N, C-alpha and C positions, 0 to 999 in steps of 0.2 A: 608423583608417587614413587619414582625411582629414587629421589633424594631421601625420602623417608626410610627406605630399605638400607641405603648407605649410612644414614645417621644411626639407625639401630645397630648396624654391624659395627660401626666405630664405637658406639657406647658399650656394646658387649665386649669388644676387644679390649677397651680400656679397663672395664671392670675386671675381666679375667687376668689381665696383666698386672693390675694392682693387687689382686688376690695372690698371685704368684710371688709377689714381693712381701707378702705378709700383712698388707694394709687391707682394712675393711672399708670398701667404698661407701657403705651405708652407716658407718659409725658417726655419731654426732659427739664431737668433743665439747665438754662443758666444764666449767669451773665452779667451785663453791663461791656463791656471790650473794650472801644474805643482804636483805634490804629491809629498811624500817618503814612502816606504813601506819598512818593514822586514819581510822574510820569512825564515822558518827552513827549513833543509834538511829534506827528507823523511827523511834519514839520521839525524837526531837522535833519541835514544831517548825523549825526553819526549813525552807526549800533549798534545793541545790547543794546539799551536803552529801558527799559520797558515803554510802552505807554498804555497798557491795564491793566484791573483789573478784577479778578474773585471774585465776592461777596461771594459766598458760601465757597470758600477755603481761602478767605482773602489774595490772593496772586497777585503779579504783573506778567504781561504777556508780553513777547516780541511779537510785531505784525509786522512781515515782510511783510505780505500781509493779508488783512482782513480775508479771509477764510482758511488760511494756518497754523494757530498756535493755535489750541486747543480752549478751552472754555474761553471766556472773555465776560464780561457783559457791559463794557463801556471802551472807549479809550479817551485819551486826544489829542487834536489837536489845531493848531493855525489857525484861519480863520479871515480874515479882521483885523489883528492885535489884535485879542482877543483869549484868551484860551476858548475852548469849550469842552463839553463832547459829545461823539458820542456813540450811541448804535450800535450794529451790523446792525439793521434795517436802520440806517442813512448811512450805508456803503453798502447797497444793499443786506444784508444777512437776511435770515429768522430767527427771534428770538422773544421771548416774552419779552426781556429786555425793560424796560421803565424807564423814568425819569420824576419827577415832583419836585416842590419846594414849600416851605412854608416860609413866612416872618414874622417877629415880634415875633418869638418864639425861645428861646435859644435851642441849640443842645440837652442838657440833658432833656428838657421838651417836645420835639417832641416824642409823645408816640405811634402813630399809623400811618401807611401808609394809604392814602386815598383809599377807595373802588371803587370810580368812575373811570373807566378806561379812560374816556374822559379827566381826569385831567393830564394824562401822555403823554409824547412825546416819540414816538417810531422810527420815521424816519427822524428827523431833528436835526441839531446841537443845543445843549443847551449852550448858553453863561454862563460862570462861573463868578460870582460876589461875592464880600465880603458881608456877611450878611445873604443871604438866606440859609436855610438848604435844601439840595437836598435829595429827597426820591428816592430810586432806587429799581426797581423790577428786579430780575435776569432773565436770560434766563431759559428755562425749562430744568430740569434734572430729573433723577430718584432718588427718596428719599429712605430712609431706609427700607420701607416696600414695595418697588416696585411701588409706586405711582408716577405719574408725578407731579413734584413740581416746584414752583418758590419760591424764598427767597427775603426778604425785608431788606433794610439797609438804613441808613441815613449818610450823608456826609456833612461836613462843610469845605469850603476852608479856609486855614490858610495863604497861600502865593500864589498869582497868579502873575506869571512873564511872560508876553507874549514875552518880549525881549529875555529872556533865554529859553523860551519854556518849563517852568516847572509849575507844580501844586503840592503844598504841602497841604494835607488835613487830617482831622481826620474823621474816619468812625466807625460805629458799626453796626453789622448785627445780625439778628435773625436767629438761626440755625434750626428753626422749619418749616417744609414743609407747604407752603401756609398760614402761620400765619402772619397777618399784624402788629402785635405788634412790637414796636421798643424799648420797655423796657421789662424786664422779668416780669412774673406774680408776683404780690406782691410788686413791686416797685412803 
């Protein structure tokens, strides 16, 4: 028990000494790092094709049944001959994942996710088109310091193919809990 008190005292001393020097011990440095991803529509008949995406981990997810395959923030589907994005809420699951879009601004110039939650879609399919930049809010997860977090990302469709049931897109995500910035500080 004595070591725990000493460890806490050392941690507090280090935190305050770094603050005195102007450093924020809780700041997470991150860089712009867009990545390209290919997802397959849920409507395709083949098994084992990734249709979902986890924003926080930046990974593709196999969705065999909406609630059966771990954490995903959006899925790709084909509806009425069009590729759409689906949040878990659009598939009847409880989630804070949301999608909105902005037009007329290039991908690299979209700097911040909207704060107004009424701008986002949570429970309806979002048709994917060339041109808009889609802003995504992740589902809720536990962050580094035990707080409840959502994460924000932006996505631009590069190739939309409803006939093949594929969506190729570029995305970039902010790794900082509850931070709406879509570019790192200082950029």
